[in-house]
N, C-alpha and C positions, 0 to 999 in steps of 0.2 A: 430415553430418547422419545421425541414427540412422534405421535402416530401419523401426523400429516407430512412427515419427511420421507423422501425416497429411501427404500431399503435396498441394500446392496444386492445386485443380481435380480431385482424385481423390476418389471417393466413399469415405467411411470404411467399413471392413469391419464396424464396430460399429453403423453407422447403422440397419439394420433393427431391432436391439434397442432403440436409443434412440427410434426412431420409434414402436414399439409402446408404449413407456412414455409417450411424449408424447400418443398418442391417448387413453390412459386419463386423462391429466391435462388434456386439451384444455379442458374447462370452466373449470378453474382458471386456465390460462394466458391464454385469450382474454378473461377477465373483467378483466384487469389493465390499468390505464392505462399510457401510455408514460412512466414515470418518467424513463427515460434521456434524454428530450427536454429535461429541465430541467438546467441547469448545476449542478454540485456542487463545493463546496469542503470537503474532508474532512480531518480530522486523526485520527490514531490517538492515543488517550490511554492511556498506560501508566504510571501513577504509581508512584513508588518512594520519592521523597524525603519522609520523614515528619517530618523535623525539620531545623533549621539554616536558613541564609539562602536556600537553594534549595527550601525546602518548597513543594510545589505540590499542590493538590487541586481538587476540583470548583468551589470558590468562586473560584478564580483564572482559570478558563477564560474568554476573551473571546468569549462565545457570539454576540455581534452581528457577529463577524468570519467566521462559519462557516455552513454549511448542514447538515453531517453530522459526527457523531463516531463513531468505532469504538473501543469500550472494550475494551482488552486487559489480561489475556488469560485466557480460560476454556479449560480443557484437557479432553481425553478422559481418563477414568479409566484408569490402567494395567491395571486388571482386564480391559480389552477387552470389557466387557459393554454398551457403549453409554451408560453413565452418565457423569456429568461430575465433574471435579475442580475445586472452587471454592476458590481460595486465600484465606486470611484477608486481610481488608482489601480484597478486590476490589469488593464491593458498596458503592456510594455512592448512596443514594437521592437525595441532593441533586443529583447529576449529572443524573438523569432529570428531576427537577422544574424545575431551572434551565434545562436545554436545551429542554424542552417550552414553558416560559414564553417563551422566545426564538424559538420556531418551528423549533428544530433537532432533527433526527432522531438518535437514539442506537441504534446496533447493538452487539451484543456480538461480539467476535472470538473464534473458537474455534481454538486451535492445539495445538501439542504435537508429540511424536515422530511422524515419518511412519509408523513401524512400527505404532503404535496405530491410525492412520487406516486403514492397509491391513488390519489384523486385523478391525476393527469393520465395515468396509464390504464385506468379502468375502462376507457372507451377507445374505439378505433380512431375516432376523431381527435381525441386528446393525444394519443400516441403519434398520430401523423403530424399534428401541430408541433409537438415537442421535437420530433425528428427534423422537421423542416426548419425550426428555429435554430437547432444545433448546426444544421448544414449551412444556413446563412451566416451564422456567427463564425464558424470554422473557415469558410471560404473567404469571408470578408477580411478576417484578421490573419490569415496565413498559417493557421495551425495544421498539424499533420494528422489530427484525429481527436477522439473523445474518450475520456475515462469516466465511467459512471460509478458514483459513490452513493448508492442507495442503502442506508443503514436503518433497517433492513426490510426486505419484503417478508411478509409473514403469512403463513398458511397457503393452502393450495390455490386460492383465487389470485392472490398477489404473485405467487410463483408463476402462474400462467401469464399474468399481465406483464411481469418482468421479462419473461421470455419473448413475448410479442413486442415489447418495447425495444429490446435489443435487435430483433429482426427488422423493425421499422427504421431504427437508426442505421443499421448496416445497409439497408436499401437506399437511404438518403445519402450515406457516405460510403460508397462502394470501395471494396478492395480491388486492386492493391494500392490505389491512390491514397486511401485513408486507413489509419489504424483505429481499432476499437478494443477497449478493455473494460474490465469491471473490477472494482475493489470489493472483496468478499471477506467474510469473517474468518477468524482463525479456525473455528470448528463449528460448521453449520449443523452438525448433528445435535448440538446443545440447544436448549430452549432459549429463544430470544436472539439467536445469532443468524437468522435468515433462513429462507426457504427458496432453494434454487433448483431448476431443472438443468443440471450440469451437462446431461447428455445432449440436450438441444443447444444450450448456450455455447458449449465448447465448439460447436461447428460454426459459430458466428463470430466470436471474438478472436483477436490475435493472442491475447493472454489475459490471465487473472492476476490481480495484485492481492495476495492473501495476507491479511493484516495480522501477522503473527507477533503481536505486541499487545499491551494492556491485559496481560494475563493476571496481574495484580494491580491494585490501585485503590482509590477511595471507596470503591464498592465492595471490597473484600474485608473480612473481619480479622485479618492477620497480615503481617508484612511478608512480602515475597518478591520474586523477580518480575520485572516488567516484561522481559522478552528472553527467557532462558532458552538455550539451545536444546537442552534435554530436561525432562521432568524429573525432579528429585523425589524419590519415594517418601521422603519425610514431609513433603508439602501436605499440610492438614486439609487442603482443598484438593482431593485426588483428581478432580476434573479440571483443574485450573489451566493446564496445558503447557505446551512448549512448541518450538519450531518443529522438532522431530515428530511429535505426536500429530501436529496439524498436517505435515507432509504425508504421514501414513493415512490419515483420513481422506485426503484428496486423491491419493493414488489408489488406495486399496478399497475404499468405501464408495467413492464417487467415480473412480476410474477416469479422472481427468488426465489427458495426455501430459506426460512430464514436461515436454517442451513448452506447454502453455501456462506453466506455473512460475510466477515471480513470488519469491518469499521475502517477507519484510522484516525490518528491525527499526528501532527508534534511536534518534539522536537526543533522546530525553529520558528521564526516569521519574521516579516519584519519591518524595520524602515523607516517610511515616514518622511524624514528630512524637508520637506517644508509644511506639513499639520499641522494645529493648533488644531487638536483634532479629535475625532471619527466622521466619515462621512464628514469631512471637505475636500475641494479640495486640491490637491497637484499640485505644479508647475513642469512641465516637469517630470512627475512621473517616466517615464522609466529610467531616469538617476539620479534621486534623491531618489530612494527607494532601500533599500538594504536588502539582506538576512542576518539574524542574528541567531546564535545558542544560545539556552537557557543557557547551561553551560558556554560557553566561553565569552558570551557578555551580555545577558539579565539579568541573575540572579543577577549580581553585581549592576545592576541599579534599582532594585525594591526598591522604596522609598529611593533612595540614589543618590549621585552625580548629583543632579539637576532634578531627575525624580520622579514622583508621580504615585502610582498605583491607578487605578480606575477600576470599574467593571460594565459591561453592564448586568443588571439584566434580560433583555429580551433574549439576546443571550447566557447568562450564560458564559461570556468570560471576562477575565481580559485584561487590556491594560495599557500602560504607556503614560503620557504626561509630558511636561516640567513644573516644579513647577513655573517657572517665567512667564508662559504664552507665551513664545517664541515658534516658530514652532518646531515641533517634536512630533511624535506619533509612538509607538511600539506596534504591535499586537503579542501576544504570548499565550501559555498555561502554567499554573503552576501546581503544584501537585494537588490542589483542583479541578481545571477544568478538568484535565486529569482523575482523579478518577470518577468524575461525568459522564464523557462520557462513561467510562466502565460500570458504573451502568445502564446508559440509554440503551446502546447497548445490553448488556447481560441480564440485569434484566428486564427492561420495554419492550424492543422490542424483546427480546429472540432470538437474532441472533447467528450465529455460532462462531464469534470471533472478536477480536480487534487487531489492529496492529499499529505500529509506524514507520514513517520515521524520523530519523534513528539513529543508534548508530555508533560510530567509527570515526566520523569526527566532528571537532569542529565547522564547519560551520553550521551544522544542528543537533547536538547532545545535550544531557543534561549533559554530563560529564564535571565537573568543575576542574578536577585534583584530586578530593578526593571522590566525591559522585555522585550518579545519582538519584536525587530527583524524577524526573517524572517517571522514570522506576520503582522505588520502589513503588510509589503511584499506578501506573497502576497494578503492580503485586499483591499488597495487595487487591485492589478492585476486581481483577479477582478471587481471592480465595474465594470470597463469592459465586461464581457460579460454580466453577470447582476445581478439585484437580490437582496440578501440578505433572508432572511425578516424580516418585521415581528414585533415582540414581541406576544404575545397570551396568552390564558389557557392555563395548562398543560393538556396533553392534547389540544388542538385540532390538527387536521391542518395541516401547513405546506406551502407550495409555493414554488418558486423560479422566477422568470420571467426570460426574456431581458431584458437591459437595453435601453432604448429606443435606436434608431439615432441616432447623432450627425449 
């Protein structure tokens, strides 16, 4: 564990600065309702397919299956002046109108190079300019709030700057009118996965989107699960992680309120072309392991075209291997494993929400041109624990209530 990270039970050295800022914003913070008490089912929407059989846009989203959408991705301008870089085709007014008519909240996700976040947030002027740019963009385009995807703040100085940035954004976009969230790493106690003052930021955001995926991929030296529910003791990378271990870290180490945690999964996996099975080594993994979308690539290979489905009963995760025994391993989630995660997150651990990266792009979505199997399974499982928003006039506020007890 890195020494610059907050230790459980120890007072953060930056807490006095954060507390001073919180005192200034106390009227803003105390006026907000407890959004985190409502269950959330959120998808990141990052469209890219503009033609062909997998074309997907705002008119294709099943809004009645969701409570929240994070629209990706808006970026910081490389000029590092706090202005925004709006990519052509990002804005879809139909997304906002359709979502609001279905009672679904839409936030815009802001990401980009970590170096730009570090540069902009290093000064009070930069933070103010960034917050004002976000406010203007959100108000002008009808969004319900902002999701910050800084991957990742590093060290005590950037941890402080990150906290102050979130405070500035919250001041510019006050609750309860606007939502504010942050995407955070699966396990920030590990090197390279971020440095956050959760004690302070938890008082500002409505929720965190914990990125509990990419536990294995081109950066690992062996084949493993992208987003396992549980850690298998046979994993040769003992710190690779799982949904359950990440939840434990956030609840027991950082003491984040359960209702403010959204736990994530992926509609994609990875193909290790040189590995001969689960936990087996891969040759030149960085250049022989590839990102694969469930709908566009993986689904058609389940028990077909030379692939065989297998299941890791300890990790509760499916995977594919070559029927012939030749090299080849695909990690992925199916409808069953996705629903199981929702049950675990909302039912057993009683957290605030569940989310998916992502819809709208065949590289990482579950849309196969006709159906969205994983999204349907996720929504069906969610309805055991909460009621989805009822459709109403666009622009009206929406709420999500706990499902009635059975």
